[in-house]
N, C-alpha and C positions, 0 to 999 in steps of 0.2 A: 797627756797632750794629744790633741786630735787635729788641730788646725794645721794645714800644710806649711804655712809660713813659720809657725812655732817650731814644728818638727825640723824644718830645713835649717833654721837659724841655730837650733840646738846642735844639730849634726855638724854644722860648720864650726861652731865654737869648740865642740868636742874633738874635731879633727885637728885643730890648732893646738889644743891643750896637751895632747899626748899623755905622758906619765906625770905631768906637773899638776899643781893645784889649779892653775888657770893660765891662759895665754896672756901675753903682753898686749897692752893697748896698741902698741905700734904694729903688731902683727895683723890687725884687722885691715883688710883691703876692701874699700868700697866697691871696686870693680868685681870682686868675688861674690858679692851679695847684691848686685845692682838691681835684681828683680824684687828684692825684699826691702830696698831702701825706703820706699814710701811708708812702710809699716814699722820701720826700725827706729830705735832711739839710742842715744848714749847719755848716761847720767854720771855725775860726779857724786861720790858718797864719802862722808866723813862723820865720825862719831860725834863731833862737836857742832859742825856746820850743817849736818843733815844731808839730804839727798835731793839734788836738783838736776833738771835737764840741761845738758850742754847743747844738744841738738835733737830734733825729732823730725821724722818723715812727714810728708804732706798729708797722708791719710790719717796718721795719728793726730796731727794738729787739727785736721778737719773734723774729727770726732768732737772736739771741744770748741771749735769755732775761733781758735786763736793760736798764735805761735807759742809753743810751750817753753822756748828757750829761757833759761834762768828760773823757771817756776819750780816751786817746791813740789816734789812728787806726791807727798802726803796730802797736799791740798786738793788733789783730784778725788779723794776718797771720803766716804762718810766718816764722821767722827768715831762712830762705833767700831770701825775697822782699823784705826790708826795704830792702836797698841799692838795688834798682831803683825801689822806690816813693819813697825819699828823693830820688833823682835826678829823678824825674818831678815831684815836688812843688817842687823847686828851679826847674825850668823853668816850672812853672805860676806861681810867684811872680815870677820874673825877666822872663818873656816873655809872660805871659798865655796860656800854652799849655793847651789842653784835653787832659785825660787820659782815655783810654778803655781799659777792661780787661775781660778775661773771667776768671772765677775758678771754682774748685771748693771746696766746703766739706764738712766731715764733723763729725758729732756724736760724743760719747763712746761712743755705742752703734753707731757705724759706719753711721749714715744718711748718705747722700751726696746732694748737690745741686750745681747749678752756676748761674751767672748772669752778669750784667753790672754793671759799675761805670762811672760817668762823673763826673768832677770838673771843674766849670766855674768859672773865676776871677771874682771880684767885687772891685770897687774900694771901699776904705773908707780914709778919711784919706789920700787921694792915693797909695795903694799897693794892690797885690793882697794883701789880708790876710784875705779871706773866700773860702770855696768853697761853691758850691751844687752838690749832687750827688744821685745816687741809687744804691742798691745793691739790685738786684732779682734774684730767682731766675727761671730760664727757665720753670719750671713751679712751681705752688704745691704744696709737699710736704705730705702728709697729717699729718706730725708737727710742722708749723710751730707754734710756741708751746708745745710739749710737751718737745721735745728740742733744746736750744740748740746752735748751731754752736760748736765749740771753736777752730778755726782756719780761715783761708781760704788758698788757694794760688792764685797767679796761673797762668793758662794762656796769657795773651796780654796785652801792654801796648803801647798806641799813643798817640802825641802829635800833636796838630794845631796847627801854628803859627798865630799870630794872623792873619796875612795870608791864611790859607787857609780861614777860617770862611765857609762858604757852604752852599748846599743840598747835602747829602751824596749820594753815589751809593752805593747799597747792593748788596751781593752776598752770596749765601749761601756762596760758596766763593771768597773774594778771593785773587788772586795775591799771595803773600807779598812779591813785589818791588814791588807797587803799593800806594800809600797806601790803607789799608783803609777809610777813611771818605770820601775824596774821589775815588778812582780815578785818582790821578796819581802819578808816580814821586817818591819821596822818599829821600834818603840815610838809612841806618839803621846802627845799631851794636848789638853783642851784649853784653848783661850776663847772664852765666850762661846760663840757658836761654831768655832772652827777647830778642826783637828790638825795639829802641826806634827809632821814627821821630821825628825831631826837626827843628826849625827853629832858625835862629840869628839873632842880632841883625843880622847883615849882610844878612839877607833881609827884614827888617821895613821 
């Protein structure tokens, strides 16, 4: 994670979580993250119903030129990446795993941009059924709000098991064999062009 918004939101979530798997949805106070709200979203996630936006900040919506409320999260992504994202969302629900990703996007007029995504599990009704997150560009493109992104493509996807949520160690050029957020070795597996770093229930 490199973007200040991503880092700040992760730190806020981690401070609420404490020793638990994840904080409660009701613990999120908009006033505490008011500076991040334009870049923040909340999604509902379910194994059968999928994952959709309940609300999204103004800058997030501006990237796509529309209100994202009730939209399927996977619809934002290239078909090539949806299998990897579905796997990461399953781990988020089942094991309260944090999902961190890098992405590239393109408009219909071939404007390109890139950025970061983080998805943080929240407990509601005694299960991980909500996600707090942010999807931000690395730099503010001049065309933001005029030319919407058509699709996003993953360039990196990482998962942090619940027992490893702590103060991250950041590196501009992390060793791919080392956990990119915490600086520790983690087993990984390959899904198409992406390396997925995972934790398992046996490690919790």
